[in-house]
N, C-alpha and C positions, 0 to 999 in steps of 0.2 A: 504493500500500500504506500510505500515511501514516494515512488515516482508520481502517482496521481496527486498525492498530497502536495508534493513540491510544485507541480504544475498549477494546482489551485492557488498556492501561495503567490506564485508569480502573477497569475491573472488577477488576484485580489489587489496586489500591489499596483498593477497597471491601472486598474479601475479607480484606485484611490488617488493616484497621482495624475492620471489623465495621459494616455498614450498619444504621442505626436506622430502623425502620418507624414509621409512625403507625397506630394501630389503634383501633377502637371498643371501648368498655368499657361493660358493662351486666350486670344480673342479672335473670332472670325466674324467679319461683317456680313454674315449670311446665316442660313440655317445649317450650314455644313460643319461637321465636327473639325476641330483643329488639333494641332500638336504643339507642345512647347516645353520649356525647361521645367525641371522638377525643383520644388522648394519644400522646405520643412514647415509644416503647418503648426499653428498654436494647438495646445492641448484641447481635447474634446472637439476637434474639427474632423470633417470627412472630406473626401474628394468629391467634388460636385461638377455636374454639367448643367448649365443654365442657358435656356433659350428665351430671348426677349424679343417680342414683336410689337411694334408701335404702328397703329393704323389711325386714319382719319377719313371720315366719310366713306368707310369701307375699303379704302386704298392703303396699301402698305407704304409707310414712310421709311421705316428702317427695321432691320432684324440683326440680331447679334447672337453668337454662340460662344459661350465662355466656359473654360475649365479653370477651377480655382478651389481653394480651401474655403469651407463655410462651417459655422457652428452646426453640430449634428441636429439640434432642435429645429433647424430650418429645412432639413432634408425632406424631399418628397412632398412638399407643400406648395402647389402651384398657386399663383395669385393674379389679381387683376386690379388695375387702376382705371377708372373711367372719368372722363370729362366730357362736356358737351361735344358731340360728334367725333369723339376720339377715344382711344382705348390703348392701354399698354398691358399685354399679357406676358406672364413669366412662368415658364415651365422649369422644373428642377428635379434632378435625380442624383443619387449619391451611391458611392461604394466605399469600402472600409478597409482596404489593404493598400500597402505602399504602391504608389504610381499605378493604381488600378484605373480602368476605363469605365466611367459610369454609363448606364443605359441611356439611350437617346431620350431626353425629356419630352413629355407630352404637354402641349399648351392647353389651358383650360377651355372648355367648350363655352360657346355663347349662351347666355340665359337672359332673355329680354323681359322676364316677368318682374314688374315693379314690386319691390318688397316693403314699401311704406316709409323707408328712411329718406329724408330730404337733407342735402348737404349744401353748404355755400360753395360757390365756385368762383375762381379768379385766377389770374396769372400775372406774374411780374417778371420782366426780362432783365431787371437791374437791381434786384433786391431779394433778400431771403424772407420777405414778408409780403403778403397781399391779403386784402379783406374787402369784400363788397357785399351788396345786398342780393346779388345774383344767386340763384339756387338751381339745383338739379335733383331729379328723382333717381334713387339708386335701384339697382336691379340684381336679381339672383342672390349670390352669396356676398355681394358687396354691402356689408352691414356695418361699415365704419366710415366716418368722415375724415378725410386725410388732408394734411398739410405736408407737402414734400418740398424740401429745400435742397438746392444743389449749389455748391460753391467750388469753382475751379480756380486754381492759383498757378501761375507760371507764365510761360510765353503767351498764353491766352488766358485771361482772367475774366470770369463772369460770375454773377450771382442770379439765381432764378428761384421762383417759388410758384407752386400751383396748389389749388384746393379742388377736391372732387370726392368721389366715392372709391372705396377700396375694400378688398377682402382682408380679414384679420391676419392672414398669413403675410401680407405685405406689411401691415403695421408691426407685426412681431419682429421684423428685421431690425427695427430701431434705427440703425445707422450702418453705413458701409463706406469704405474708403479705397481708392485706387491711386497709385502714384508711380512716377518714373523720375529719373534725374531732372527732367525738364518741366514736369507738370504734376499736379495732384488734384484729385476730385473727392469731395466729401458730400455724401447724400444722407439726409436725415428724414425719417418718416414719423410724424406726430399725428396721433389719431384720437378721436372721441367716438363714442357709441351713440350719442344723442343727435337729433336733427340740428342742422345748421353747423356746420363745423368747424367757367373760364370764358372769361369772355374773350374778345378779339386779341390775338397774340399768343394764345396757348399752343397753337400748332408748332410754332418755333421751338417751344420748350421740349416737345417730344423729340426733336432732333438733337438736343444737347448731348445726350449720352453717345450717340453714334459719331458726332463730331469729335468728342473727346477720345473715343477709341481710335479714330484715324490719327489723331495727334500723338497719342500714347504709343501706338504700335506702328 
């Protein structure tokens, strides 16, 4: 019984300290999987594939496929952000061994059933704050009112904000950061579950992540 007990001891130690994986990192400006260098992830992270699709008026504005490290609590939780006449969908899948390849993520399906939640909507192209009396009705699993702020610093510097409807899985991200020697991007998601929570100019904000990706890579 010594060997099994020894293995259990090692596994218990790893669980207590948080085992760090090595994962590939890369970004493709399409739905096509990419390959990139391996990095050491923070403890309690998994290797993730993330597919992000931005649309407006039913037309694709941008799509990105990313391999990266993410907290395990975010794994396999697709999400949606909705604004008037626009939508951002996020599919995500994970794997849990060094430099593994996650399954191809599936984007959330459309659900046009109004759920009763009403959120404020607005957009700012030069600030991390916006607030207006404009509102929108949320649909499907979008049961949170979202304020998303994006701040880019470096050779290109911008601040943007938008309000709309979102799924709880988007709100649970909290914040995320990407950086290179030339530029960095910080995105924060703040949400409320009550009603009131984009008017002209918001379509430009949907393109900010894809513009950053082109600069970063």
